[in-house]
N, C-alpha and C positions, 0 to 999 in steps of 0.2 A: 125054346120059343113058345110063347103062349098060343092058344088056339086062335085068339083074335088076330094076333100078328101073322100067324100062318095064313089065315083067311085073307087078310089085306095083301100079303105078298102074292097070293094066288091071283088076286084081282089085278095087281100090277103086272104080273107075268102075262096074264091073258090079254091085257091091253097092249103090252109090248109085242106080242105075237100076232097082232092084227095085220101088220104089214111090216116090211123091213125098215120103213122110214116113218118117223113121227114128224108131222109137219109142225114146225116152230113158226108161229105167226105173230106179227106185230100189227094190230088193227088200229089205224089212225082215224078212220071214219066209221061210225057205227053202221051206216048203210051198206058197207062192204062186207060185214061179218057173215051174213047168211049166204049170199051168193058165192063168196069165197069158200066157205065150208062145203057147200053143195058141190062146187067144182072139184074139190079135193076128194070127197067121198065118191063122186062119179068116176074119178080116175083111179080109185082103188086104195086111197089113203084115208081110212076112217078115223084115225087117232090124230086129233088136232090140239096142239098146245098153244093156247092164247096167252102170251106173256103179259104180265101186269106192269107194262111199261108206259101205258097211255091212259088218259082219263076215262076212256070209253071201254077199257078192257073187260071189266066185270059185266057191263051191260052187253058187250059182245058175247061173252060166255053165256049169259042168260038167253040171249036171242038164239044163238046156235043150239043150245040145249032144248029150247022150246020149239024150234021151227025146222030143224034139219034132221031128216030120218037117217038112221044108220051111222050116226056120228058118235064118237067117244071124245067129248070135248073136255079138256083139262086146263088148268091154270099153271102158267110157268112164271119164273122169277118170283116165286113165293119166298119172302124174306122174313116174315114175322108171323107170330100166332094170329094176329089180326088178319093178315093176308089169307091164312089158311081158313079161318072162319068165314071170311067174306067170299072166298072161292066156293066153299061148300054151299053157302046160302044162294049163290048165283046159279047153282046147278052143275058145277064142275064134277066130273066123274073121277078125276085124279088131280094131284098137285105135284109140281116139280120145282126143285130149288137148284141153284147153281152150286151150293155148298150145303152146310148144315150148321146148326148151333144147338147148344143144350136146351135153350128155351123153345126153339122150334121143334126139336125132337120130343120134348115133353108135351107140347101142344098136339103133336101128331098122335101121341099115345092116347090122347083123350078125344080124338076126332075119328069119325067113321070114314073120312075121306082117304082112300089109298094114296100113299105118299112115296115119291121117288126122290130121295135126297142125293146131293152131289158129293163127289169125292174126287180128289186130284192127286192122291198119294196112297201108298200102301198103308200108312198109319191111319189115314182118314177112312179108308175102306175097311180096315180092321175094326175101327171104332164103331162104324155103322153096323158091321156084322155082329158085334157084341150086342147091339140093340135089336137085332133080329132082321136087319135089312140085307137080304140076299141080293135083291135087285137094286142097283144104284145107277145114278147118272155119272159118267166120267166127263168132267168139264174143267177147263176148256180143252177139248180132246187134242187138238193139234199143238197148241202152245205148251200144254202140260206134259208132253212127251211123245205124242203121236202113236202110231201103230206099234212100233217096236216096244215102247214102254208098256202098253196095255197087254201085248202078247207076253211080256215077261212076268206080268202079274198072274197069269193063268195057272202056272205050276204051283207057286206057294199059296195062292188064294183060290183054290178050285171051287169053293162054295159060293163065289160071287159072280154075278152076271151084270154086264154094263149096257146101258144105253149111252153110246158115245156121242157127244154133242160139242160143237164149237170148232169152226174152221173146216168142217167136212163139206165136200162138194159132190156134185153129181158124178164127177170123174173119179173121186177117191172113195166113194161110199162102199163100193164092192170090196175093196181091200180091207176096210174095217169089218164089214159083215162076214168076211171069211175067218175072222178070229174066233177061236172056240169060246171065248168068254164075252163076246159081244152079241147080244140078242137083237139089237136094233140100233139105228142111229137117228139122231135128231137133225132135221134139215130145214134151213131157212131158204134154200135155193128154190124150193117149190113155189114160193110166193114172192117173186121179185117186186120191189116197190113200184117200179114203172108199170108192170102189168096190173098190179092191184089198183093203182091210181087211175089207170085207163079203163078199168072194169073189163079186162080181157080174160074172162073166166074160161073161155075155150082154150086159150094158151096155157093157163094154169092147170086145166084138166089134163092136157098133154104131158106137162111136166110131172104131174102126179102119176099118170099111167106109166111113164118111164121109171119112176122111182119104185112103183109097186112091182115092177118086173125084175127088180134087182134080186139076185140070188146069193147064196153063201151065208145065210143067217146061221147063227149058232143053234145047235139043237137043244 
C-alpha cells in the first residue's frame, strides 16, 4: 500500500470512528441542510453523508461545510469520476459509493478526497483490498446477506472493516455494531422525511443522541 493510500485510509477510519452511526441524508430543500446538520451534530452524530440524489445535494454539502461547526460532511451515491470531483469542489471531506467501478477507483487514486467504496460480496471486497481499501461500505447490508453474512467474512478477510448500510434500523443497529468487522453503520432513520419536511430539528437531535449512544463498535 502506498503512503498516500495509507494516509487516505487513516482519514476514512478516523471519520468512521467519530460515532457508531453515519447519518445518511437526502436533502430535498436546500434551506433544510444547515439546520438538519446542526441537529445531528448537537445529538452527537458529526459524520453526515449527503447523498447525490437531488438537484440541491452539492449546494447542501457546500452550505454544511461552510456553516456548521464540528461536522464531517461527505458525499454519498458517488457514481462517476465527475461526482467525485464535484463533491471535492463542494467541500466534502469524504465520498461514499454503493459499489465501485474501475473508472471510479482510478479517479479516486488521483483525488485527495478520502473514498469509501462499496462491496457486497467476498470477491468485491478482495478486489478493493487489492487496491488498498481496508475500509469499505457493505451495501445493501440487509438484502445482500445480513448480519450472518458479514460475520462470516470476518475470518477469511480479517484485514477489512465495513461500514454496513442499507436496511439497518435503530432496532437492529446494535447487532451490526457488535460484529468484529463492522466499525460503523450508515443510517437514514435519523432523518425521517416527515420530520425534515416539518423542520422538527429537536426530534432529529433526539434520534441522533440515541444513535450516538449505541455501543458494540468494532475495535
